[in-house]
C-alpha positions, -999 to +999 in steps of 0.1 A: +386+250+370+372+278+391+374+269+427+390+284+458+406+268+487+387+264+519+396+291+544+399+273+577+405+281+613+406+254+640+389+257+674+407+245+705+387+213+705+397+205+669+366+216+651+373+231+617+356+264+611+351+282+578+364+317+582+348+326+548+313+317+562+320+319+599+304+285+604+318+252+618+318+222+595+304+200+622+301+196+659+330+176+672+311+162+702+283+147+681+291+153+644+287+117+634+255+112+653+242+144+638+251+132+603+234+099+608+203+115+622+200+143+596+213+130+563+210+092+566+178+088+586+164+120+570+166+102+536+153+069+549+188+053+550+201+027+554+166+012+547+164+024+511+200+013+501+203-009+471+230-016+445+240+016+427+221+039+451+233+074+443+237+103+468+242+139+457+255+164+482+257+202+482+287+209+503+312+180+503+332+197+531+352+173+552+338+141+536+322+131+569+287+126+554+302+105+525+320+083+551+288+077+570+270+068+538+298+046+525+300+027+558+262+022+559+264+008+523+292-016+533+272-028+562+243-034+538+265-052+514+258-029+484+280-008+462+270+028+459+277+061+441+282+096+454+286+130+438+295+160+459+294+197+448+320+218+466+329+254+459+358+256+484+377+223+486+399+214+515+434+202+509+443+166+518+462+177+548+432+197+561+409+168+554+432+144+573+432+167+603+394+173+602+386+136+599+412+123+625+388+123+654+364+102+634+389+077+621+382+051+648+345+051+637+355+043+601+383+018+602+400+018+568+375+041+552+387+074+565+423+065+557+413+054+522+393+087+516+422+109+528+447+089+506+426+094+475+414+129+486+401+149+456+418+182+464+406+201+433+377+179+427+378+146+408+370+110+411+376+086+440+371+049+437+373+023+464+356-010+472+319-005+473+321+032+463+323+053+431+326+090+442+331+122+424+336+157+438+328+185+414+346+217+424+332+251+417+300+271+423+271+246+423+249+273+407+271+267+376+282+231+380+249+214+390+229+226+359+256+209+337+256+177+356+240+148+337+234+126+368+204+121+390+206+113+427+183+090+447+189+111+478+204+146+484+223+158+514+218+195+515+247+205+538+260+239+527+269+264+554+240+281+571+215+298+548+220+330+567+258+329+560+259+312+526+226+322+509+237+314+474+237+276+481+200+278+490+186+299+462+153+288+447+170+284+413+195+260+428+168+241+447+150+237+414+182+222+399+184+198+428+148+186+420+157+184+383+186+161+392+166+138+415+155+104+405+117+096+406+107+090+442+140+106+454+145+125+486+164+153+503+173+160+539+189+190+554+196+203+589+179+237+582+142+244+588+145+280+574+112+289+559+126+303+526+146+271+520+115+249+527+094+271+503+121+269+476+121+231+478+083+230+478+083+252+447+109+229+431+085+200+434+093+183+467+067+173+493+085+189+523+081+179+559+096+193+591+112+167+613+129+168+648+164+181+645+194+165+662+203+175+698+195+211+705+184+218+669+146+217+672+138+211+635+152+199+603+136+194+568+132+164+546+112+157+515+103+134+486+101+144+450+064+145+443+049+130+411+022+156+410+011+175+378+029+207+387+063+193+376 
């Protein structure tokens, strides 16, 4: 299993920062609102949720996006699936510390996730959720994955700092592992990322970003002849 631990520093306000990519995992002030705006609403959720709905994520990170998805599914009364791809997994202790500020927003769920935290990747089952974290370089692990996601959360560190998670070849693999009519959403509006997703077969649109971020990107897998 080729993966490396996350390299973390902690800002005074409690925000975890990756020292490897010099990028924070989320904004502590509005991390949850940003997640809901970008990854849930960006994928038309919770409106599209149904039994067995499957989310794939590049960049499992702290598990915050998974928690927001799981909570939305519980509120909708459906059981869902999640697969995260993470090259640099956090330890359970790091995850507990990172998620502590959000615990009140997810009664029981945050605690359950930390208790079953997949330190080196692995499966996590809980009421209403079947999740798996696949540790390692997504450029190697995603091509071998046999699943297909209904929605993708593209949440790697910034394309400027972590370009390998946004390569055209990997975006093509994302499309290849997307169910018909499936979608993606991401916080970045970088032109090369949008072009890579378009080339992969998504109809890509720019949407208003959260807070001070002017733009984000979202898209739907097109059924056109170029695929």
